C-alpha positions in Angstrom: 163.8 119.7 205.1 160.8 121.9 205.4 160.9 125.2 203.4 158.9 128.4 203.6 159.9 130.6 200.6 159.2 134.2 201.8 159.5 135.9 198.5 158.6 134.3 195.1 156.6 135.5 192.2 154.6 132.4 191.3 152.4 134.2 188.9 155.4 134.1 186.6 156.0 130.3 187.1 154.5 127.1 185.8 152.7 124.3 187.6 155.8 122.2 187.0 157.6 124.6 189.3 155.0 124.0 192.0 155.5 120.2 191.7 159.3 120.5 191.8 159.1 122.9 194.8 156.9 120.5 196.7 159.2 117.6 196.0 162.1 119.8 197.3 160.3 120.5 200.6 158.6 123.8 200.0 155.2 123.9 201.8 154.5 127.6 202.0 155.2 130.6 199.8 154.6 134.3 200.0 154.1 136.1 196.8 154.7 139.9 196.9 153.0 142.1 194.4 155.6 143.5 192.0 156.3 145.0 188.5 155.2 142.6 185.8 157.9 143.6 183.3 155.6 145.8 181.2 154.3 149.0 182.8 150.7 149.1 183.8 148.8 152.1 182.6 145.7 152.2 184.9 144.9 151.3 188.6 142.3 148.7 187.5 145.1 146.5 186.1 146.5 146.4 189.7 143.2 145.4 191.1 142.8 142.5 188.7 146.4 141.4 189.7 145.6 141.7 193.4 142.5 139.6 192.9 144.6 136.9 191.2 147.0 136.8 194.1 144.1 136.4 196.5 142.2 133.9 194.5 143.5 132.1 191.5 147.2 131.7 192.6 146.3 130.2 196.0 144.0 127.8 194.2 146.7 126.8 191.8 149.3 126.3 194.5 147.0 124.3 196.7 146.6 121.7 194.0 150.3 121.0 194.4 150.2 120.9 198.2 151.6 124.4 198.8 150.0 127.1 200.8 150.1 130.5 199.0 150.0 133.8 200.9 150.7 137.3 199.6 151.8 140.8 200.3 150.2 143.7 198.4 151.4 147.2 197.5 152.2 149.7 194.8 155.7 148.6 193.9 158.6 151.1 193.8 159.2 151.1 190.1 155.6 152.0 189.2 155.2 154.4 192.1 156.8 156.9 189.7 153.8 156.9 187.4 151.2 159.5 188.6 148.4 157.6 186.8 148.8 154.8 189.4 148.7 156.8 192.7 145.0 155.9 193.1 146.2 152.4 193.9 147.3 153.7 197.3 143.8 154.9 198.1 142.4 151.4 197.2 144.9 149.4 199.1 143.1 149.4 202.5 140.3 147.2 201.2 142.8 144.6 200.0 145.0 144.8 203.1 142.1 143.6 205.2 142.1 140.2 203.5 143.1 137.2 205.6 145.8 135.9 203.2 147.6 139.2 203.1 150.5 138.9 205.6 152.4 142.1 204.9 152.5 145.3 202.9 155.0 144.8 200.0 157.0 145.1 198.0 157.6 148.7 198.9 160.8 150.6 198.9 163.1 152.1 196.3 164.0 151.5 192.6 165.5 154.8 191.5 165.2 156.7 194.8 162.9 159.5 193.5 160.6 161.9 195.4 157.6 159.9 194.2 159.1 156.7 195.6 159.7 158.6 198.9 156.0 159.5 199.1 154.8 156.0 198.2 157.1 154.3 200.7 156.0 156.7 203.5 152.3 156.2 202.7 152.6 152.4 202.7 154.6 152.2 205.9 151.7 154.1 207.4 149.2 151.7 205.9 151.2 148.8 207.4 151.1 150.5 210.8 147.3 151.2 210.4 146.5 147.6 209.5 148.8 145.9 212.1 150.9 144.4 209.3 154.6 144.1 208.9 156.3 145.5 205.7 158.4 143.8 203.0 160.9 146.4 201.7 162.7 146.2 198.4 166.1 147.7 198.7 167.3 149.0 195.3 169.5 147.0 192.9 171.6 150.1 192.2 173.4 152.2 194.9 172.3 149.6 197.5 174.0 151.1 200.5 172.6 154.6 199.8 169.2 153.0 199.2 169.3 151.1 202.5 170.2 154.2 204.5 167.4 156.2 202.8 165.0 153.4 203.6 166.0 153.3 207.2 165.6 157.0 207.5 162.0 156.8 206.3 161.3 153.8 208.5 162.6 155.8 211.6 160.2 158.7 210.7 157.2 156.3 210.3 154.8 154.8 212.7 156.0 151.3 211.9 158.6 149.9 214.3 161.8 148.7 212.5 161.4 145.3 214.1 158.3 144.8 211.9 160.3 145.5 208.6 161.9 142.9 206.4 164.7 144.5 204.3 165.0 142.4 201.2 167.6 142.0 198.5 170.5 142.5 200.9 174.1 141.6 200.2 177.5 141.8 201.7 177.6 145.6 201.4 174.3 146.2 203.3 174.0 143.3 205.7 175.9 144.9 208.6 173.9 148.2 208.7 170.7 146.3 208.1 171.4 144.0 211.0 172.4 146.8 213.3 169.0 148.6 212.6 167.0 145.8 214.2 165.1 144.9 211.0 164.7 141.4 209.6 167.2 140.5 206.9 166.2 139.2 203.5 168.4 137.7 200.9 167.4 136.8 197.3 169.4 133.9 195.8 169.7 133.9 192.0 171.6 131.9 189.3 173.8 134.8 188.1 172.9 138.0 190.0 172.2 139.1 193.6 173.4 136.3 196.0 174.4 132.7 195.3 174.5 129.7 197.6 178.1 130.1 198.5 177.9 133.8 199.2 174.8 133.2 201.3 176.6 130.5 203.4 179.5 132.9 203.9 177.1 135.6 205.2 175.4 133.2 207.5 178.8 132.1 208.9 179.8 135.7 209.6 176.4 137.1 210.8 174.5 134.1 212.1 171.0 132.8 211.5 169.0 135.2 213.7 166.3 137.2 211.8 167.6 136.0 208.4 165.2 134.9 205.6 166.4 133.4 202.4 164.2 133.5 199.2 164.4 132.6 195.6 162.5 135.7 194.4 161.9 133.7 191.2 160.0 135.6 188.6 159.8 136.1 184.8 163.6 136.6 184.5 166.4 134.1 184.8 165.8 132.7 188.3 165.4 129.4 190.1 162.4 128.5 192.4 164.6 125.7 194.0 167.2 128.1 195.3 165.9 127.9 198.9 166.5 124.2 198.9 169.9 124.6 197.4 170.9 127.1 200.1 169.7 124.5 202.7 171.9 121.8 201.1 174.8 124.2 201.0 174.4 125.1 204.6 174.5 121.4 205.6 177.5 120.8 203.5 179.3 123.7 205.2 178.6 122.3 208.6 175.4 124.0 209.7 173.1 121.9 211.8 169.6 120.7 210.8 168.3 123.1 213.5 170.1 126.1 211.9 168.8 125.2 208.5 165.3 124.9 209.8 165.6 128.3 211.5 166.6 130.1 208.3 164.2 128.2 205.9 161.2 127.8 208.1 161.1 129.3 211.6 162.3 132.8 210.7 159.8 133.4 207.9 157.1 131.9 210.1 158.1 134.4 212.9 158.2 137.4 210.6 155.0 136.9 208.7 153.4 135.7 212.0 153.7 139.4 213.0 150.6 139.9 210.8 148.5 137.8 213.2 147.1 136.0 210.2 149.5 133.1 209.8 147.9 129.7 210.3 150.6 127.2 209.4 151.1 123.8 211.0 154.7 122.7 211.6 154.7 120.4 208.6 157.2 117.6 208.0 158.3 116.9 204.4 155.7 114.6 202.7 152.8 115.7 204.9 149.8 117.2 203.2 149.7 121.0 203.1 146.8 122.7 204.9 146.1 124.4 201.5 145.7 121.2 199.6 142.5 120.9 197.6 140.4 117.9 196.7 140.7 116.6 193.1 138.2 118.2 190.8 138.0 121.5 192.7 137.4 124.6 190.7 138.1 128.3 191.0 135.3 130.4 189.4 134.5 127.5 187.2 138.1 126.8 186.1 140.8 124.3 187.0 144.4 124.0 186.1 143.7 120.9 184.0 143.4 120.8 180.2 141.7 117.8 178.7 141.3 114.6 180.8 141.9 114.2 184.5 
């Protein structure tokens, strides 16, 4: 089983997670920029974070045979802090980087006017840079948030077919699917979706344009949830081809809209194109401590 996790926050995870993910079949990840749990107070802290997603984290992932790509944005929660609006002005120089395959996470947290403005501005940036957009639908008032999101997308220069609506569930999947957008589902241990609910959604709505992610971060989460969904699909009678569509070909197709995806059709056990030679360094540093 080959797996492309289209939304996971590896900055918050350990190298043991990378090893376990590789053993489970994960070969590519996309890490969206997001809220770190503690509010940032200046734009420069974002720029250091973006640099890490473009440099250190791909280096760390590659040592475990995994290709690391990213999406960059001013996230919805911190879009409400006026001290951070200069991040929007600086984003174009980051969005030009080859490993940036979408603008994201953008969208809504509390559905404020400031979030409206940040979402509209970043949808325009996605259109200007020829990138798709990864949109965070809110954890509260999900259906109202989805509808507000779709209204802004319709007013933007970015076609809805280049938008991935993430954190969907049973209450939002039908309207999201009817919109023509791509459909993202985050599978968690206790919250959001679980494997059984995900399988039920796939049985009802099919596998077209559906992406499943672990969205693993600093909270209670599981970076192997993509594999667990694949196993649950097989146990429920889905074919290997259908599992491959959800866990590999759909994320390849969506992020391929960036024109920047260079991913071979890897079989489990094959070396990743991002793998590094032993002893490689990033700015003088390795992930090793002590001996080899």
